[in-house]
N, C-alpha and C positions, 0 to 999 in steps of 0.2 A: 198577708202570706210570708212566710220566712225569706222565701227566695226573692223577695223583691229586690234587694241591693241597693237602696235608694241613697246611700251615703256610706263612706269608708270615715274611719276615725284615725286623725292625724297624730303624730307624736307628741303635739301642744294639746291636745285633747280636744281639738276643733274637728266638727264633723263636715267633710268636704262634701257637697252633692255629687253623686255617682255620673251623672251626665252633665256636661255642659255644653254652651254653644262655643264654636270655635269661629273667631273672626278673622283669620289670617285670610288674605287675598277676597275678603268682602270688601268691594269697592265704596268709597264713599258716595253717599247719595242711595245706596243700598242697605249698607250695614245698618244703619238705624230703623228702618223697617223691618229686618230680619231679627235684631235685637228685641224689638217691641213685640214683635209675632211670638218669639220663643218665650218671652215672661208672661206673655197671653195664655201661651199653652200649657206652661206649668214649669218652663226652666227656671232654675234658682241660681244657676251657675253660669257666669260669661268669661270668657277666656279672652284676655286683651294682651296687647303690647303695643309699647310706645313706636317700635318701628313698622308697626301696621299702618300707620299714618290715619287710623280711623276713629282714635279715643276721642276727639272733640264731639264727633257727631253722636258716638254712645253717650257722653255725657249729657248731650242736651234730652235724649229719650230717657235716661235714668231720672233727670231732675224733674222732666214731666210726670215720669209715672210716681216719684215721690211725693210731689205736689199735690197730685191728683187721688192720692191714696190706694193707688193700683197694687203697691208692694211697699213694704218697707225696707229702709236700708238694711236693717240687720236681717233681713229673711234673704238676702242675696249672697252670693260668694261672687267677687269680684278679685280676679287675679290680673297682673300685668308683668312686665318683663323688663329689665335692665338691659338697655343695648349696649353694644360690645365698645361704642366710641365714648362710655361714661363709666368707665371701670376704674378711673383715679379715683382714689378715697373720697376726695372733696366733691366728685363729682356726681356720686353716689344719690346724696340725699335732694341734691338739686334734680336729678333726674325724676326721683319719686316725686318731689312736689311738682312737677310739671305733668306727670301723668295724672296727679289727684286733682289738679286744676282741670285739665280736660276733661276728666271723667266728672268733675263736679261733685267729689265725694271728699271726706276726710281721712279715711283711711282704706287700705287693702286688706282683703283677707289674707292674700298670699303674693308676695312679690319674689320672682325667678331671677336669677342670672340667666338670661337666654342662652349663651354660648360660652364654653371656656375658653373663648377666644376675645382677644382685646383689640380694638382698632383706633387710631390716633384720633385725638380729643378733636369733637367737631366735625370729624370727616363724615361724608357723606357719600353713599353708594359703595360698591362692593370691590373698589379698584385694589390689586395686591400692595401697592404702595402705601396703602392705608393701614395695614394690617402691622402689628406692634406685638410685644412680648407681654404676654399676661402675668400678672401676680394675683392669682386667683385668691391666696390667703389675704391679703391685704383689701382687695375689693369685698370679701366675705365680710371682714371686721366691720366695714363700713355699712355692710348689710344688717349684720348683729347690732350696730346701733339704731337701725331703724325699727327693727324688732323691740329693742327695749324701749323705744318712744311710743310705741303703740299704733305708729303709723302704717306698719305693716305687721299684721297680726300673726303672720306665719313668713317664713323667709324659705326660699328653694331654690334649686337648680334647672337647666334645662339642657338637654344634648350632653349629659355628661355619662363617661364610658363609667364601667365597673371600676376601673383603676383611678379616673379622674375622682370619683366621689369616694371612692376610698380614701384618696389622699387627703380631700377635704375634711373628712371625717375625723382625719387624726389630727387635724389643728383647730377644728371648729369648735368655739365656746357653746353655741347653740347650733345643733346639727340640724341641716337642711330637712325641712319636714317634706318634700316633695324632690322628685326628679321626674320632670315632664320630657318624654321622649317619643319618636314614631313607635307606635306599637299597633299593629293588626296580624290576623291570620297569617300574612306573607313576611313579617317581621316580628316574631312573637317575644324577642328579648328575653331569652330563657336564662340565660347567665345572669343578665343584670336584675331581672326580675329577682331571681332568689337570693342574689346580693342585697337588694334593698329590702325584701321581707326579713333577711337577716338582722338588719341594722335599723329595723323600725324605720324606714324610710317609703313613702308612698309613691308607689309609679302611677303616673298619670299618661295617659296616652293620647297624644295628636296624632293627627291623619288616620284615625281608627277606620276608616273606610277604603284607606289606601289613595288619599288625595286624587279622586278621580276628576276633579274640577281644575287640577293645575295641568297645562297644556305641556310643560317642559319635563312632565316626569310620566314615564310610560306606565300606567298602572292597571292591573287586571285582577285586583284583589276582589272586586264585586263579581267578577265572571269567574272565578275560581271554580270547578267542578264540586268540590268538597262544600264550599259557601252554599253553593245553589241545591245540590242535594239536600243538605240540611234545610234550607229556607222552604224546598218543597214539600218537605216530610212534615214540617211545622207550621206550613201554612204564614210564613213570614216572609217579609223582602230581603233580598240577600245584606242590606244594609242593616236591618235589625238583627241578623243573625251573627254579623260582625261586633255590633256594639255589646249584644247579649254576650258573645263569647269573651269579650275583653272585661265586663263585669263580673263573669263567674271564673275568669283568672284571677280577680283580685284587683284590677285596676280601674281607675275612673276614666272615662272617654270624653271626647271634646270634638265631637262631629260638626262641620262648619255648612252650613247651608245657608241661602238665602231666599229658599223657595218655601212657602208658607205649609204646602201639603206635605214637604219631607221633613221640616222642621217638627211637625207635629208627629210623624210616621217614625222619625228618630228617638222620640221620647217614649214611644209605646215599647218598653222592654222591661217592665216590672213584673207584669203578672203571668208570666210562663218563662220556661227556662229550657236549656238545650239538655236532654237527657245525657247521662254518662257516656253511653255507648256511641252518642253521636260526637260529645266532645272530644273522644278520643282520636277520631278520623283527623281532627285539625293536626295532631303531631307529625302527620305525614305530609304536608304542605312544604315544598320547596321554599326556601328562605332569601329573602334579597333585600337591604335595604334600600329605600327608595330617594329619601332627602339625605343627600350623601355630605354636604358641606363643603362642596370643591371650590367654593370661592373664598375657603380660608386656608387652603393648601396651596403653597409656591414654593419654588425652588430656592429663593433667594429672601422674599418677605416674610415677616413673622416668624413663627417658631414650629408650624406643621409643615413637613416637607412631601409628606405622604396622606393618604387618607388612612393609611395603617397607624400614623402617628397621632391624628386627630380622633380616632375611633379606639385605639389602642388595641387593633385588630379585631375588633367588634363590627366588621363588615360583611 
């Protein structure tokens, strides 16, 4: 069926699977089983990050699955992210090597700069005094070297505003292939989405269900009347509707779950679509960013004094 939308093509020519398993806040001891269940269910895209603290456990599952012939390395899309404390150019290759060691693989399909935020080398946690002044162009140059080496087959960014992405595109030798950002019906990223499209940068949506498992975020995306009305009409779950909405808007989606039933359910988004008349109703949903990055804003430390500064007004 032409409406399946199983992958998107990046500016490198690579095909990124349109649905990936998110692993943020998947606890050690649980994340391995979630990744195993996802791969068995048919997921071919796993979204990781060093700061999530669970790459070693994911690596054990990947190694076993590769050895047992469950899946081949070249059939999986594996993304990871450079944490804020490793922005110094000499630290970037070391950070990637650590991730590759932990995941027990020899290349990443995609390596992202996790935030446009720098923290002091070796700093742990989110204390404001750890915030430093970022130099995005020099960190990006080090990312480009990883792309040249083949250890990162595509490079990109995460949590970049339209302005920050535009600034990087002006100086980048290798343009970012992806900008991974919060995206769901209650934060649709209209401005950023249009900008990414115009520049050939793929938008990938994290928290596509509005992060319902995050205790410190008040999220009602899955309870929104429009989402529920569409779900009822189509005989789908609210989560499936949110994911299918993302695909039809042109972005890949990264639902996180450690529940096997929901992991499977979240992949059942290919053989149906939201009709145009129902899709139009999403434009009336009130917009609010859920993941605000407040830890990176401080009146004296770092460079971002307000959330307006961090997101360049896109809040």
